[in-house]
Each structure stands twice: as structure tokens, then as C-alpha cells.
N, C-alpha and C positions, 0 to 999 in steps of 0.2 A: 826429228821432225824437219829440221832445216834441210837435211839431205833429201828427204822425200819431196819437199817443195821444189828444191833445185832440180831434181829428176823430172818433176812434172813441168818444168819450164816456167815456174812462177817467180823465179829470182835467181840470185847467185850468192855464193859464199865467197867473201873476199879473202885476201891473204892473211888477215887477222882472225879468220874463222867466224866473222860476223855475217849473218844472212841479211840480204837486202831484197825486198820484193821489187819486181818490175811492174809495169802498168797492168799487165794482164793478171799478175798475182794479186795486186792490190784490189782490182775490181772483184776478184773472186774471194779473197781471204781476209782483207783488211776490215777491222771493225769500223774505222773512220777513214774514208777515202779522201776526205778534204785535204789532208796533209800531203797528198801525192800530186795535187794540182793536175788532175786528169780531166780533160774536157770530154764529157760524154753526156748524152741526153737520150732518154727513152720516152717515146710518146705512144700513148694508147688512146684511141678515139672510137666512140660509138656514134654511128650516123643513124638518122631516121630514114629508113628506106635505102635507096641506092645512090642518092644524090649527096655528094661530098660537102655541100654547103650547109646542110641541116644537121648540126652537131647536137647530140643529146647529152653526151658526157665525155670528158677527156681527163687524162692524167698525164702529167709530165713528171718524170722522176730523174734524179741525179744520184741515186743510191747505188750501193754495191750490188753484186749479182744476187746474193741470197736475200737481201732486203727487197730487191726488185721482184723476186719470185713471190714474196708475200704481197707486195703492192699489186702485182698482176692477179693473184688469186682473189684479192678483195675486189678489184675492178671487174673481173670476170663474173664473180658471184653477184655483184651489184647490178650487172647489166644482162644477166640471163635468168631473171626471175621467171617462174612459171606463171602463165597467165591464162585466162579463159573468158568465155562469154556466158552469161546467165540469161536464159530465155524464160520468160513467164508466159504460160499458156494453159488454159483449161484449169486454172487453180493450182497448178503444180510448177515447181521450179526445176529446170533441167540445166545442167552444166555442160557446155560444149567447149571442148579444148581445141 
């Protein structure tokens, strides 16, 4: 596995045969990236309309890549709910999407 990660550019095997992740490798493959002291921040924001000052929801993440994918998926699902309008008229209910 170490040779595969080295081939991918995720780190290096030193002269003793010990594999060391680099920063990119840590962001993709480490279970806990806090031990690598990597400064990174991912921001996701949902605005109301086209004006950047009216924020509905936001998420700031300092997680590794695969945990970030899960955070993004949850953020996306939370902010893309299906909606519609219900009109009442002539005693019937009509849904307008």
C-alpha cells in the first residue's frame, strides 16, 4: 500500500522503509488531519437570491477530503429541497411546482 501511495504522490518512503504522508496525501487519506498542521478551510454558502449579503445557510469545514464530500452532500441536500405552491380555488387544491 505504501508504494501505491508513493506512486500517487501522496508521500514518500524514507531510507528506513517508513512511509510518510505529505500534505496532499494527508488531506486525502489521513483519518485525522489535525496531527499534520495543515492550514485549510472550505466554505459553502447559500444566498437568498443573487445578493451576496443575504446568507441563508453556510458551512465552514476543516475536514479531510472524503469527510468534506459527506459534509458537502449533507449541505447540498439541506439546501436543495423540493418546494412548491398550493393554490386553493373552486373547492379544490392544486399544486404548482
